[in-house]
C-alpha positions in Angstrom: 51.7 71.8 -11.9 55.2 70.6 -12.2 56.5 74.1 -13.0 54.8 75.6 -9.9 56.3 72.9 -7.6 59.9 73.4 -8.9 59.5 77.1 -8.8 59.4 76.9 -5.0 63.2 76.2 -5.2 63.8 79.4 -7.0 62.3 81.6 -4.3 64.0 82.6 -1.0 64.4 79.2 0.7 66.3 76.5 -1.2 64.2 73.7 0.6 60.5 74.4 0.6 58.5 73.3 3.6 56.5 70.1 3.3 53.4 72.2 3.8 54.3 74.3 0.7 55.0 71.2 -1.4 51.7 69.6 -0.3 49.8 72.8 -1.3 51.4 72.8 -4.7 51.3 69.1 -5.3 47.7 69.1 -6.3 46.5 66.3 -4.0 47.3 67.9 -0.6 50.0 65.3 0.2 53.7 65.9 0.3 56.4 63.8 -1.5 58.5 61.1 0.0 61.0 63.1 2.1 64.7 62.3 1.5 65.6 66.0 2.2 64.8 66.8 5.9 67.0 64.7 8.3 64.4 63.4 10.7 64.0 60.0 12.5 61.3 58.1 10.6 60.6 55.6 13.4 59.9 57.9 16.3 57.4 58.7 17.7 55.6 55.4 17.2 52.1 55.4 15.6 50.7 54.7 19.1 52.5 57.7 20.5 51.2 59.9 17.6 47.6 58.7 18.4 48.0 59.7 22.0 49.3 63.1 21.1 46.4 63.5 18.6 43.9 62.7 21.3 45.5 65.4 23.5 45.7 68.0 20.7 43.0 70.3 22.1 44.5 70.6 25.5 48.0 70.9 24.1 47.3 73.8 21.8 44.7 75.6 24.0 46.7 76.4 27.0 50.0 78.0 27.8 52.9 75.7 28.3 54.9 75.6 31.5 57.9 78.0 31.7 61.1 77.1 30.0 62.7 76.4 33.4 60.1 73.8 34.2 60.6 72.0 30.9 64.4 72.3 31.1 64.3 70.8 34.6 62.4 67.7 33.3 64.8 67.3 30.4 67.8 67.5 32.8 66.3 64.9 35.0 66.1 62.6 32.1 69.6 63.4 30.9 71.1 63.5 34.4 72.5 67.0 33.8 72.4 69.9 36.2 69.8 72.4 35.1 72.1 75.3 35.6 74.4 73.9 32.9 71.6 73.7 30.3 69.6 76.2 28.2 66.7 75.0 26.0 65.9 76.8 22.8 63.0 77.0 20.3 65.2 74.9 17.9 68.9 74.8 17.8 68.9 77.8 15.4 67.6 80.0 18.2 70.5 79.0 20.3 72.9 79.6 17.4 71.5 83.1 17.1 72.0 83.9 20.8 75.5 82.4 20.8 76.4 84.7 17.9 74.9 87.8 19.5 76.3 87.2 23.0 79.5 85.3 22.6 81.0 85.9 19.2 82.9 89.1 19.3 84.6 89.5 15.9 85.4 86.3 14.1 84.3 82.6 13.9 86.0 79.7 12.1 84.0 76.9 10.6 84.8 74.0 8.3 82.8 74.0 5.0 80.5 72.6 3.7 78.4 72.6 6.8 75.1 73.7 8.3 74.4 77.1 6.7 73.5 79.0 9.9 77.0 78.6 11.2 78.2 80.7 8.2 75.2 82.9 7.6 74.3 83.9 11.1 77.6 85.6 12.1 78.0 87.2 8.6 74.6 88.7 9.1 75.8 90.5 12.3 79.0 91.7 10.7 81.5 89.1 12.0 84.4 87.7 10.0 83.8 84.1 9.1 86.9 82.1 8.4 85.9 79.1 6.3 88.2 76.1 6.4 87.5 74.0 3.2 87.1 70.3 3.6 88.7 68.6 0.7 86.8 66.2 -1.6 90.1 64.5 -2.2 90.2 63.5 1.4 86.5 62.4 1.5 85.6 65.7 3.3 87.4 64.5 6.5 88.2 67.2 9.0 91.9 67.2 10.0 91.9 68.9 13.4 95.6 69.7 13.4 95.3 71.6 10.1 92.1 73.3 11.3 93.8 74.4 14.5 96.7 75.9 12.6 94.3 77.6 10.2 92.6 79.2 13.3 96.0 80.3 14.7 97.1 81.9 11.4 93.8 83.7 11.0 93.7 84.8 14.7 90.1 83.6 14.9 88.4 84.0 18.3 85.6 81.3 18.0 85.8 77.8 16.6 82.9 75.6 15.6 82.9 71.9 14.8 79.8 69.9 13.8 80.1 66.2 14.8 78.8 64.5 12.8 79.1 67.2 10.1 76.2 68.2 7.9 75.9 67.4 5.0 78.7 64.8 4.7 78.2 63.0 8.0 82.0 63.1 8.9 82.7 62.0 12.4 85.4 62.7 15.0 86.1 60.6 18.1 85.7 62.1 21.5 89.5 61.8 22.3 90.3 63.9 19.2 87.8 66.6 20.3 89.1 66.7 23.8 92.7 67.2 22.5 91.4 70.0 20.3 89.6 71.7 23.2 92.7 71.6 25.3 94.9 73.0 22.5 92.4 75.8 21.9 91.7 76.6 25.5 92.6 80.3 25.0 89.9 80.9 22.4 86.9 83.0 23.4 84.6 80.0 22.6 84.5 76.5 21.1 81.2 75.1 19.9 80.7 71.4 19.3 77.4 71.0 17.4 76.2 67.5 18.2 72.8 67.8 16.5 73.1 64.5 14.8 75.2 62.6 17.3 72.4 60.3 18.5 72.6 58.5 15.2 76.3 57.7 15.4 77.6 54.3 16.4 81.3 54.5 15.7 81.9 55.0 19.4 80.1 53.8 22.4 79.7 57.3 24.1 80.9 59.9 21.7 79.5 63.1 23.3 81.7 65.7 24.9 78.9 67.1 27.0 80.5 66.1 30.3 83.8 67.7 29.2 82.1 70.9 28.2 80.7 71.5 31.6 84.2 71.5 33.1 85.6 74.1 30.7 85.1 77.8 30.7 84.9 78.3 26.9 83.0 75.2 25.5 79.4 74.8 24.4 77.8 71.6 23.2 74.7 72.0 21.0 72.2 69.2 20.8 69.0 68.9 18.8 65.8 67.1 19.8 63.6 67.5 16.8 65.8 65.5 14.5 66.3 62.6 17.0 62.7 62.4 18.0 61.3 62.7 14.4 59.5 66.0 15.2 61.1 68.9 13.2 57.8 70.8 13.5 58.3 71.0 17.3 61.1 73.4 17.6 63.3 72.4 20.5 66.9 71.8 21.2 69.4 72.5 24.0 72.9 73.5 24.8 75.2 72.4 27.6 78.1 74.4 29.1 79.5 75.5 32.4 76.9 77.2 34.5 78.2 80.7 33.9 78.2 80.3 30.1 74.8 78.5 30.0 73.3 81.1 32.3 74.4 83.9 30.1 72.5 82.5 27.2 69.5 81.3 29.3 69.1 84.8 30.8 68.3 86.2 27.3 65.7 83.6 26.3 62.0 84.4 26.7 60.3 82.7 29.7 57.9 80.9 27.3 60.2 80.2 24.4 59.2 76.5 24.3 55.8 75.5 23.1 53.3 73.2 24.6 54.1 70.4 22.1 57.7 70.5 23.2 56.7 70.2 26.8 54.4 67.3 26.1 57.2 65.4 24.2 59.8 66.1 26.9 57.5 64.7 29.6 56.5 61.6 27.6 60.1 60.6 26.9 60.7 58.8 30.1 57.9 56.4 29.3 59.1 55.6 25.8 62.9 55.1 26.2 62.8 51.6 24.7 61.0 52.7 21.5 63.3 55.6 21.1 66.4 53.5 21.4 65.0 50.9 19.0 64.4 53.7 16.5 68.0 54.8 16.6 69.2 51.2 16.0 67.0 50.9 13.0 68.2 54.1 11.5 71.8 52.9 11.8 70.9 49.6 10.1 69.1 51.4 7.4 72.0 53.7 6.8 74.3 50.7 6.0 71.7 49.1 3.7 70.8 52.4 1.9 74.5 53.1 1.3 75.0 49.7 -0.1 72.1 50.1 -2.5 73.2 53.5 -3.7 76.8 52.5 -4.2 75.6 50.0 -6.9 74.5 52.9 -9.1 77.2 53.5 -11.8 79.3 56.6 -11.2 77.6 57.5 -7.9 80.0 58.1 -5.0 78.7 57.6 -1.4 80.7 59.1 1.4 81.1 57.7 5.0 78.4 59.1 7.3 77.6 58.8 11.0 74.5 61.0 10.7 71.0 59.9 9.5 71.8 61.0 6.0 74.3 60.2 3.2 76.3 62.6 1.1 76.6 61.5 -2.5 78.4 62.8 -5.6 76.4 62.4 -8.8 77.9 60.9 -11.9 79.9 63.1 -14.3 77.6 65.2 -16.4 74.7 65.1 -13.9 73.5 68.5 -12.7 72.0 68.4 -9.2 69.1 70.9 -9.8 67.9 68.9 -12.8 68.1 65.7 -10.8 66.3 67.3 -7.9 63.5 68.7 -10.0 62.9 65.5 -12.0 62.9 63.4 -8.9 60.2 65.6 -7.4 58.0 66.1 -10.5 58.3 62.7 -12.0 58.6 60.5 -8.9 57.3 62.6 -6.0 60.6 62.3 -4.1 62.2 65.3 -2.4 66.0 65.3 -2.2 68.5 67.9 -1.0 70.7 69.3 -3.7 73.7 70.9 -2.1 74.9 73.5 -4.7 74.1 76.4 -2.4 76.0 75.1 0.5 79.3 76.9 0.7 82.1 74.4 -0.1 79.8 72.1 -2.0 78.5 72.1 -5.5 75.4 71.0 -7.5 77.1 67.7 -8.2 76.3 66.6 -4.6 73.0 65.5 -2.9 72.3 64.8 0.7 69.9 61.9 1.1 68.2 61.2 4.4 68.2 57.6 5.7 64.7 56.1 5.3 63.1 52.7 5.6 63.9 50.0 3.0 60.7 50.3 1.1 61.3 54.0 0.5 65.0 53.4 -0.5 63.9 50.9 -3.2 61.7 53.7 -4.6 64.6 56.2 -4.4 67.1 53.9 -6.2 64.6 53.0 -8.9 63.8 56.7 -9.5 67.4 57.7 -9.5 68.2 55.0 -12.1 65.5 56.4 -14.4 66.6 60.0 -13.9 70.3 59.4 -14.1 70.5 56.8 -16.9 67.1 56.6 -18.5 66.9 53.6 -20.8 70.7 53.6 -21.2 72.2 52.7 -17.8 75.4 54.7 -17.4 74.3 57.7 -19.5 74.0 60.5 -17.0 71.4 63.2 -17.1 72.6 66.3 -19.0 73.5 69.5 -17.4 71.2 72.5 -17.4 70.9 74.3 -20.7 72.3 77.8 -21.0 68.8 79.2 -21.1 67.8 78.0 -17.7 67.4 80.9 -15.3 68.4 79.1 -12.1 71.2 76.8 -11.1 73.2 76.4 -8.0 76.2 75.7 -10.2 79.5 74.7 -8.8 80.6 76.4 -5.5 84.1 77.6 -6.3 85.5 77.2 -2.8 88.9 78.9 -3.5 87.2 82.1 -4.7 84.5 82.2 -2.1 86.8 81.6 0.9 89.2 84.2 -0.5 86.6 86.8 -1.0 85.1 86.2 2.5 88.1 86.2 4.7 91.2 86.9 2.6 92.7 83.5 3.2 91.4 80.8 0.9 92.1 77.1 0.3 95.8 77.8 -0.3 96.3 78.7 3.3 94.3 75.7 4.5 96.5 73.4 2.4 99.7 75.0 3.6 99.1 74.8 7.3 99.5 71.0 7.5 103.3 71.4 7.8 103.0 73.4 11.0 101.7 71.3 13.9 99.8 72.8 16.8 100.9 71.9 20.3 98.7 69.2 21.7 97.4 67.9 18.4 98.8 65.1 16.3 100.1 66.0 12.9 97.9 65.1 9.9 99.0 62.2 7.7 100.0 62.9 4.2 97.1 63.1 1.8 95.8 59.7 0.9 98.0 57.8 3.4 96.4 55.6 5.9 92.8 56.7 5.2 91.0 53.7 3.6 87.3 53.9 3.5 85.7 50.9 5.4 83.5 48.7 3.4 79.8 48.3 4.0 80.3 45.2 6.2 82.0 47.4 8.9 79.1 48.4 11.0 78.3 52.0 11.6 81.2 53.9 10.1 82.1 53.0 6.6 80.0 53.5 3.5 80.5 51.6 0.2 82.2 53.4 -2.7 82.1 52.5 -6.4 83.8 49.3 -7.0 86.9 51.0 -8.4 87.4 52.8 -5.2 86.8 50.1 -2.6 89.7 48.5 -0.7 89.8 45.9 2.0 92.0 47.0 4.9 92.2 46.4 8.6 91.4 49.4 10.8 94.5 51.1 12.1 95.2 50.9 15.8 94.6 54.2 17.6 97.7 55.4 19.6 97.2 55.3 23.3 96.8 58.7 24.8 97.3 59.8 28.4 94.0 61.0 30.0 93.8 64.8 30.1 91.4 65.0 33.0 89.6 63.0 35.6 87.2 60.3 34.2 83.9 61.7 33.3 80.6 60.7 34.7 78.7 57.5 33.7 77.1 57.4 30.2 74.2 59.7 29.6 70.6 58.6 30.1 70.0 58.9 26.3 72.8 56.4 25.9 71.3 54.2 28.6 68.0 54.4 26.8 69.8 52.9 23.8 70.7 49.9 25.9 67.1 49.2 26.8 66.3 48.2 23.2 66.0 44.5 22.5 68.5 44.4 19.6 72.1 44.8 20.6 73.9 47.9 19.5 76.4 47.5 16.6 80.0 47.0 17.7 81.9 50.3 17.7 84.7 50.5 15.2 87.3 53.0 14.2 86.4 55.5 11.6 88.7 55.8 8.6 88.4 57.7 5.3 89.7 57.1 1.8 90.5 59.4 -1.0 87.7 58.9 -3.4 88.3 58.3 -7.1 88.6 61.6 -8.8 86.2 62.3 -11.6 86.7 64.8 -14.4 85.6 68.3 -13.4 82.0 69.1 -14.4 81.5 71.5 -17.3 80.4 74.4 -15.0 83.4 74.2 -12.7 84.8 77.6 -11.7 81.6 79.5 -12.5 80.6 82.5 -10.4 79.2 81.8 -7.0 75.4 81.9 -7.1 73.2 83.8 -4.7 72.4 81.6 -1.8 69.0 81.2 -0.1 68.6 80.4 3.6 70.1 77.1 4.5 68.1 74.7 6.6 69.5 71.6 8.2 
């Protein structure tokens, strides 16, 4: 049975569906899910019971039109309907953005959500991949990214905030500066699919700024926030002309009846939703703290509902993933087939404390066995599948003719309107676990105590935006106070010796799900 379960990872999709895992698991139930980034606290059990009671009506009849559902969502968000387009999942919107608005080239930092690299390549576009450096904690330097775009002559730029899989975060002011400096591009997409889980800034979304610009789209997810991946729904916000261009291509009934039911029930459950986000943020800190105690495991800062971790030297991610599943019934996301990552990295979804205790115990057994500190061995040469180490230099070079060398060199050439990047390793300490919402603990050898640096004062670039969004207002309805916002900083993690399979050929990649 174990072999049939792990064989699911060797087929087309790298992450089997929970339904497939339940079918192969023998007892009809799925594993504890640390793979799919979903809110574990929403909907509440009472809300689930209400939906279950309405199941027959929901699935029997046609839903309302997309326009009707969008209008209800916009009333909740206090956004003009003409500036919003709802999709059957954010991936549907990514597909239409590519077909309609990406002419020849798109830039994207890697590693990231795979559809931002795969979708435009599938339609023959040039994808300029800007490698995020492990030595900088995978932090995105916007000045270097902008110069990379200029040197490549890229027409479209994408930024995921927070980024998937590492959870890296950029403050609103930084993004506004970037949008102003790149105002001549065909399109800028800010993918905020995980932004509802961030707490490093009181109101981090650039939705209001996007509506005032002719070339900016903000992409938002609903399934992740509301804990309902099975209900495919998300939305984009842009100026009315841009939003209308995408909306005009969508089917009239592209949203299902479950999506309609959830959208219309949200206004009655704002407090529960807000409380769920607060709990995820607290769990993120506690989970990072627990994982950082494992010898040799590196935990990176995250503002998403997941943590990006580097396994100890000698640990091969596919072995860890398979043993966690077959021996402990825990599903984790091994990141070897994400461009710019390797099989030494896992993405672990934030879950309640009881599940985290089970995760940590299982990882201790898999990584160290009876000898704590002795890492699990790498795959044997006879194993027929392995994601291996993603050789970023080679992959980027083969894809767009540039490569990491260009990305490293551009730092010396500032882009007008963007602050120059600090020297590598300077002024980028990783906040410790006690700093709410931004910093994640590192191994003891890498931790430093340092005061956050004061952000320089910037002149406003435009008129003040509207009041905070209704989803942010919903967060204030919760009984528990929101964690105090802090400034996000990064630290150069301790460098470990390269794994034995470093520099191996790039493996064939399966479809990449969030």
